[in-house]
N, C-alpha and C positions, 0 to 999 in steps of 0.2 A: 503493499498497500504507500503509494507515493507522498513526501511527508507535503502538507499542505501549508504555506502562509503568506501573507499579504508581499505580492510582487516586487519583485526589484529589477523592474524595465527601464529599457529604453524612455523617454522624456515623450509624455502625449503628442507634443507637436510631432515626434518622427513615427510614430504608429499612425498617427491621421494621416501623414503623407502618401501609406501605403495602404489604408484600409480599402476595399471594396467589397463585392459580393460573390458568395460561392452559392450557386444553386442546385442542391441536392437531388434533382430531379422531379422536372413538372407531371404534368399529366400527358398522354399521348396528344399530338398536337392537333387529333382531331377532336377531341375531347376539351383542351384548353388552346386554342388557336390565339386569343387575344395574348394569355402569358407568353408564348413561343415570340409573338408578334414584337411585345415591348422588350424580349432579351436581344432584337436585333435591332433596336430602337437606337440612334448615334448617341454617345454620352452616354448611357448607364455604366456605371462603376463595376463591369463584371471582371470576377479574377477568372474566372471556369463554370462552363452549366456542364452536368451531367445528364446523360442520356440514358433514358430508360426506357426500352421499348415496349418489351414483355419481360418483366422482370428478370432486365438482361438481353441482350441482343436478339431475340424470338428466335424462332425458326426457318427465316427467311427476309432476305431484305424489306423493309418497308418503305414504300416510296413517300411517305408521308414526313415520317423521320428523316429518312436523306435528304429531303428538303431543308427541311427545319433543320437541320446540323448545318447542310452546306450556307444557309444563310448567316447562322453566328460565326463559322471560321471565316467566312468571305469577309465579314466585320472586323475580324481580329481575336475574337473569344474563344478560348482554347475550348474543345468540345471532348468530355471524358465519359469513357464506356462506365456506366455502373454496373460491376460486378456482387453479388451477395455471398461473404466468404463466409457465411450464417455463424464467426463464432468458429471456424477451424473447421467445422461440421462437411463443409464439400471440398473433393476430392481436389489434389493439385490439377488432374489431366482435366476437369470438368469447366475447371476457372480458366486453364490456356486456351482450352478448347473454347471459348464464350470469349477471351480476349482477342482472337485470328477471329472470327465473324465479327466482332465490331472493327475492327481493320480493317478486314478486307471491304464490310458492306459498306461502313459509314467515315471511314478514315478518319477514326479516334486519333486527337493527341492526346494522349492517356486514359487514365483510369482510376474511377472512384470505387474503391472498394468497400463498399458500406457493409457495416458490422463484424467488423476487424477485430480478431482476439488481443486483449491487453496484454495478457501475462508473459510471465516469462520464460516459460518454458515451451510460445507458440511462438519467439519470436523466428527460430531459425525456420520453420515453414511459412512463414512472411516473406521471412528476407529471399528463401529461394522462391516466392512466386512473385516478387515484385523483381529479383533479376530476373526471369524470364519476360515478364511484362515491358519490362523496360524496354527492350529489344524490337517489341512488335511495332509501337507508331512511328509513322513516318516524320526523319527531323526532329529526333526527342521525342521522351514522354516524360509527360508530366501524371506524377503518382500522389494519392489525396486518399488517405488511412482513414477510414470512417469509425473511430472506437467509441465515439460520442461522450470519453472519459477520458483522463488523463491516463496512458498506457505505461509499461515499465518502459525505461526513458530510452532504452535503446533501440526501439521502435522509431523514433527524430529520426535515426541517419540510414532510414530505411525507404522512407519516401519525401517529396516535396515538401509536403504539408500532413499532418493531425489535426484529424477534427476529436479536440480536447473536449467539450461540453455539446450536447444536442439534447435539448430537455424544457421544461414549461419555466417560463419566466418565473414563477412562483420559487423555483430553484436557483434561478439565474443570479438572482438580487441579493442572495446571500453566497452567493458561490467562491470561492479562491481556487490558488493556482498554483500547480506542484512546483516545488521550489526550484527545481533543472529543470524547467523553462526558460528561466531567466538565461540560460547560457545560451540563448539562440534568438533571432532575431522576429520580429511579429509575422512577418509573411511563410512562417514557418506553421502559424499555426491557424485553427479556424474554430468559431461559433454558433452553433445554430440553437437560434430558442422561437419557439411558440408561444401562444396564448400571450404575446405582448399587447397589453395594450397604447392605443397613440400617445396616450400622456405618459408614458412611460422609456419613449421611442430615445430620448436625449438620455435618460438614463444609462441605458443599455448600450448606446453606443459608447458612453462615456466608460463603463467598467470592462466594456473590448478593448477598449484605448490602451486603460489602465492595467487589464491584464495581459495585453502584450497580442491578442489578437489579432490580424492584420485582414482576416477575412470574415466576414459576417453572413446570416441570412438570419433577418428578423423577420419576425409575423405575426398579423393577432387572429392568424387561424388556430381553432386549436383541435386536441386531439380529441377523438373519440375511439373507444377501445382501446386496444392493447398497442402492440409493437407498430402494426398497420395501421393504426390510428396514428400515431404519431408520422409515418410517412407521410399518410395522405395530409395532415397538418403542411407540410414544406410542396405538397404539388401544386398548388393556387397561389393567385398574386395576391400579396398583402394588400390589404385596402388601406395605407399608405405609402404603395410603393414610388409614387412620385414626393413623398417629403425625403423618404430615403436615401433615392436621388439624389436630390437638392440637398440631404445634410452631409452626405459621405464626398459628393462633388464626382464630376467626370472620372474616370476612373479609366487610365491607360493598360489593358490586357499586358501580363507579364512573360 
């Protein structure tokens, strides 16, 4: 269990300069056309967008997803194929096969490994997987590990970014950051927060900056049910999307 403490981070101004939005996976473009349209709007401060066709790449190429991914890539936004690691329950071969389909069908720029393990004992398996996936995407591969909490520190050396918080605002407002994260710059960490009222948006941005998260996804959508409900909370556009764009500012894809 990592030690939690008040963060000893870079200044708020430094973190703010790098802050942007990471989208963990909107609904299918046919279901959420407005959301996908907003993502390709010029000036949106996007660091990356995860593409989730059918809990992965699906069984065959989807022309609607191909078009949506193409618009984002043409706008300079990295598109990541979403792979459900299921906390280590899925096999290495199955995940690599899904990675190949994402690359062949959608020309993704990297991968978002959802439900990534956090324990030290699982690190060798995740390191093996990320090493294989890193060779798939063209022109380099961005890897984001969707832990949802602070993992064993060694995971920071296996990917470009770690999701170290994913949950409701009621937990986030009292959250603390693991001490070891102070050794890394803000662009190495992402926070996903749902159930966030508009009136607390400024406070949430301030917490993210203070804790050293360079990428966020903040939404007023709430969870209904279990983990699938949490994923659903991130599938639609926040009611205050324009305010997020204005508050964080125009982003430059990294």
